[in-house]
C-alpha positions in Angstrom: 5.2 -13.5 -25.6 5.1 -10.2 -23.8 3.2 -7.3 -25.2 5.7 -5.3 -27.3 3.9 -2.0 -26.4 3.8 -2.5 -22.7 5.6 0.8 -22.1 2.9 2.8 -23.9 0.3 1.2 -21.6 2.2 2.1 -18.4 0.9 5.0 -16.3 4.1 6.9 -15.8 4.7 10.3 -14.2 7.1 11.7 -16.8 10.1 13.5 -15.4 9.5 12.5 -11.8 12.7 10.5 -11.3 14.7 13.2 -13.1 13.2 15.8 -10.7 14.2 13.6 -7.8 17.8 13.2 -9.1 18.2 17.0 -9.7 16.9 17.6 -6.1 19.6 15.2 -4.9 22.1 17.1 -7.1 23.0 14.1 -9.1 22.5 12.9 -12.7 19.9 10.3 -13.4 22.5 7.4 -13.7 24.2 8.6 -10.5 20.9 8.7 -8.6 19.9 5.3 -10.0 23.1 3.8 -8.6 22.5 5.5 -5.3 19.0 4.3 -4.9 19.8 0.7 -6.0 22.9 0.5 -3.7 21.0 2.1 -0.7 17.4 0.8 -0.9 16.6 1.4 2.7 17.1 5.1 2.4 14.4 5.5 -0.3 10.6 4.8 -0.7 9.3 1.9 -2.6 8.2 4.3 -5.4 11.7 5.7 -5.8 13.1 2.2 -5.9 10.7 1.2 -8.6 11.6 4.4 -10.5 15.3 3.6 -10.2 14.8 0.0 -11.6 12.7 1.5 -14.4 15.4 4.0 -15.2 18.0 1.3 -15.3 15.7 -0.8 -17.6 15.1 2.1 -20.0 18.9 2.8 -20.1 19.5 -0.9 -20.9 16.9 -0.8 -23.7 18.4 2.4 -25.1 21.9 0.9 -25.1 20.7 -2.4 -26.4 22.3 -4.4 -23.6 21.6 -6.6 -20.6 21.3 -5.6 -16.9 22.2 -2.3 -15.4 23.8 1.0 -15.1 27.1 -0.3 -13.8 
C-alpha cells in the first residue's frame, strides 16, 4: 500500500505553477490543459507540475483522471 502521507513528504515549491499560469495569463486549469496538450513547448519541470496540478484537482474533486 502506498504511503497515505506522500504529499507531505514531497519537496514542492508552493505557488510555482500558479505563478507560471499567471505569467501566461491563464488560470491554473487552463494552463494545465495547455501544457498537457502541448508538451514540446514546455520544460520537463513544467510538465511535471501540470500533471501534479491535475492530480491535486482530481483528489480535490474525488474523481478519476484529469482536468477535462
